[in-house]
DRENVEXZA-772013 format. One record per residue (C-alpha): residue number from 1; x, y, z. Coordinates in Angstrom, 1 decimal, decimal comma. Example, Ala and Ser with C-alpha at 12.3 -4.5 7.8 and 13.67 -1.06 7.14 Angstrom:
    n       X       Y       Z
    1    12,3    -4,5     7,8
    2    13,7    -1,1     7,1
//
This chain:
    n       X       Y       Z
    1    86,9    69,5    78,5
    2    88,1    72,3    80,4
    3    91,9    72,6    80,8
    4    94,6    75,0    82,3
    5    97,6    76,3    80,4
    6   100,0    77,3    83,3
    7   102,4    80,1    81,4
    8   105,6    80,0    83,8
    9   108,1    82,4    84,0
   10   112,0    80,8    83,9
   11   114,0    80,6    86,5
   12   116,7    82,7    87,9
   13   119,6    83,6    85,3
   14   123,1    84,2    85,9
   15   123,6    88,0    85,5
   16   126,0    89,4    88,1
   17   126,4    92,8    85,7
   18   122,5    93,1    85,9
   19   122,5    93,3    82,3
   20   119,2    93,5    80,2
   21   119,7    90,2    78,4
   22   116,4    90,2    76,3
   23   116,6    88,0    73,5
   24   120,4    87,4    73,4
   25   121,4    84,1    73,4
   26   123,7    81,8    75,9
   27   122,4    83,2    79,2
   28   121,9    80,1    81,7
   29   120,3    79,7    84,6
   30   122,1    80,4    88,2
   31   122,6    77,9    90,7
   32   119,3    78,9    92,2
   33   117,8    79,2    88,7
   34   118,6    75,3    88,5
   35   117,3    74,9    92,0
   36   114,0    76,6    91,2
   37   113,9    74,5    87,9
   38   113,9    71,4    90,2
   39   111,0    73,0    92,4
   40   109,0    73,5    89,7
   41   109,6    69,5    88,2
   42   108,2    68,5    91,5
   43   105,6    71,0    91,8
   44   104,4    70,0    88,0
   45   104,0    66,3    89,4
   46   100,4    67,1    90,4
   47    99,4    68,4    86,9
   48    98,1    65,9    84,2
   49   100,3    67,2    81,8
   50    99,6    66,7    78,0
   51   102,0    69,4    76,5
   52   105,1    71,6    77,4
   53   105,7    74,4    75,0
   54   109,0    76,6    75,6
   55   110,6    79,6    74,5
   56   113,6    79,1    72,4
   57   115,9    80,9    74,8
   58   118,3    78,8    77,0
   59   117,1    79,8    80,3
   60   113,8    78,7    79,4
   61   114,9    75,4    77,7
   62   116,9    74,7    80,8
   63   113,9    75,5    83,1
   64   111,7    73,0    81,1
   65   114,1    69,9    81,5
   66   113,1    68,8    85,4
   67   109,4    69,3    83,9
   68   110,1    67,0    81,2
   69   111,7    64,7    83,1
   70   108,7    64,4    85,5
   71   106,3    63,6    82,8
   72   108,4    61,6    80,5
   73   107,4    64,3    77,9
   74   109,0    66,1    75,0
   75   109,8    70,0    74,8
   76   108,2    71,7    72,2
   77   109,6    75,0    71,2
   78   107,6    77,8    70,6
   79   108,9    80,9    69,2
   80   105,8    83,0    70,1
   81   106,8    82,4    73,6
   82   110,3    84,3    73,5
   83   111,0    87,4    75,3
   84   110,1    90,8    73,8
   85   112,4    92,6    71,6
   86   114,2    95,9    73,5
   87   116,3    98,0    71,9
   88   118,2    98,4    75,4
   89   119,2    94,7    75,4
   90   123,3    93,5    75,9
   91   123,5    96,9    78,1
   92   123,2    97,6    81,9
   93   119,7    99,3    82,1
   94   118,2   101,3    85,0
   95   117,0   104,6    86,4
   96   119,9   107,0    86,7
   97   122,5   104,3    85,9
   98   123,6   102,3    82,9
   99   122,1   103,3    79,3
  100   119,6   105,4    80,5
  101   122,3   108,0    81,7
  102   123,1   108,7    77,6
  103   120,7   111,2    75,9
  104   121,3   108,8    73,0
  105   119,1   106,3    74,3
  106   116,3   109,0    75,2
  107   115,2   109,3    71,8
  108   113,7   105,6    72,6
  109   111,2   106,6    75,2
  110   109,0   108,9    73,7
  111   106,1   106,7    73,8
  112   105,6   104,6    76,9
  113   102,3   103,2    75,2
  114   103,1   101,4    72,3
  115   106,1   101,2    73,8
  116   108,7   102,8    71,6
  117   111,9   100,8    73,0
  118   110,8    97,6    71,8
  119   108,0    95,1    70,4
  120   104,9    97,0    70,6
  121   102,5    95,6    73,5
  122    99,6    94,4    71,3
  123   102,0    92,5    69,2
  124   103,0    90,5    72,6
  125    99,5    89,7    73,7
  126    98,4    88,1    70,0
  127   101,7    85,8    70,0
  128   101,3    85,1    73,7
  129    97,3    84,0    73,2
  130    98,4    82,0    69,9
  131   100,9    80,0    71,9
  132    98,7    79,3    74,7
  133    95,9    77,9    72,4
  134    98,2    76,0    70,7
  135    99,7    74,5    73,9
  136    96,0    73,8    74,9
  137    95,1    72,2    71,4
  138    98,9    70,0    71,7
  139    97,5    68,8    75,1
  140    94,4    67,2    73,6
  141    92,2    67,4    77,0
  142    95,1    67,4    79,4
  143    96,8    70,9    80,8
  144    99,7    72,5    79,2
  145   102,7    74,0    80,4
  146   104,3    77,2    78,5
  147   107,5    78,4    79,9
  148   108,2    82,5    78,7
  149   109,7    85,5    80,3
  150   108,1    88,3    82,4
  151   107,3    91,1    80,1
  152   105,0    88,9    77,8
  153   103,3    87,1    80,6
  154   102,5    90,1    82,6
  155   101,0    91,7    79,3
  156    99,1    88,6    78,4
  157    97,7    88,7    82,0
  158    97,2    92,2    81,7
  159    95,3    91,9    78,4
  160    93,1    89,1    79,7
  161    92,2    91,3    83,1
  162    91,6    94,4    81,2
  163    94,5    96,2    83,2
  164    96,1    98,9    81,4
  165    99,1    98,0    79,6
  166   101,0   100,6    80,6
  167   102,3   100,0    84,3
  168   105,6   100,5    86,3
  169   107,7    97,1    85,7
  170   108,4    97,1    89,4
  171   104,7    96,2    90,4
  172   104,3    93,2    87,6
  173   103,2    89,9    89,8
  174   105,2    88,1    88,1
  175   108,1    86,4    90,1
  176   110,9    84,1    88,9
  177   109,6    80,5    88,4
  178   105,9    82,1    89,1
  179   102,9    80,4    87,2
  180   100,2    82,7    85,8
  181    97,6    79,9    85,2
  182    95,1    80,2    82,4
  183    91,6    78,4    82,8
  184    89,8    77,5    79,6
  185    86,3    76,3    79,9
  186    84,5    73,4    77,9
  187    84,1    75,6    74,9
  188    87,7    76,6    74,8
  189    87,3    80,3    75,8
  190    88,9    81,9    78,8
  191    87,1    81,6    82,0
  192    89,8    82,7    84,6
  193    93,2    83,3    85,5
  194    95,0    82,4    89,2
  195    98,7    83,4    89,9
  196   100,5    81,3    92,3
  197   104,7    80,9    93,2
  198   105,8    77,3    93,2
  199   109,4    78,3    94,5
  200   108,5    80,9    97,2
  201   111,0    79,4    99,3
  202   113,7    80,1    96,7
  203   112,7    83,9    96,2
  204   114,4    85,7    99,2
  205   115,5    89,2    98,4
  206   114,2    88,6    94,9
//
């Protein structure tokens, strides 16, 4: 049977200091992030859901709760859906401010193709694909949802669509609580990909 694995980015995080939180524990959804999670729960009701696999990070787990409630399904934590590792996590980060103002940080920026500041793109692709197929198998013919993070989702999509892995982060099509839906054919092979924004009404100025 053909099926779809919806790879969803978590909702908005409470982060007034604009810290690169990465894999740090304890980052929770904002008020609007919880609204996004509730909207995702409503959106998911049209899906014949067989598996819900989620990153271990708190913001992803919180995003999953309304979906789990809507389907009376348990959350399966999958470490492979975690955020990409980054040497700058825990710091304010941006061009011209934050960590990049300090020359000591520049030594991490020498190879954007790998990238030199974090988890290699190829490793992200391998683990994300493995997570997608594990969720597909667990769904047993139904659709599956995976909840993950922007960079791993975008790199996975880039690999599927044969895009360059080196990219401008400002141009990623992966908004908060968006769904990158991977379609699989009857042989279990990837046959296509679609992108949607179930909480577009909550994305103003984001």
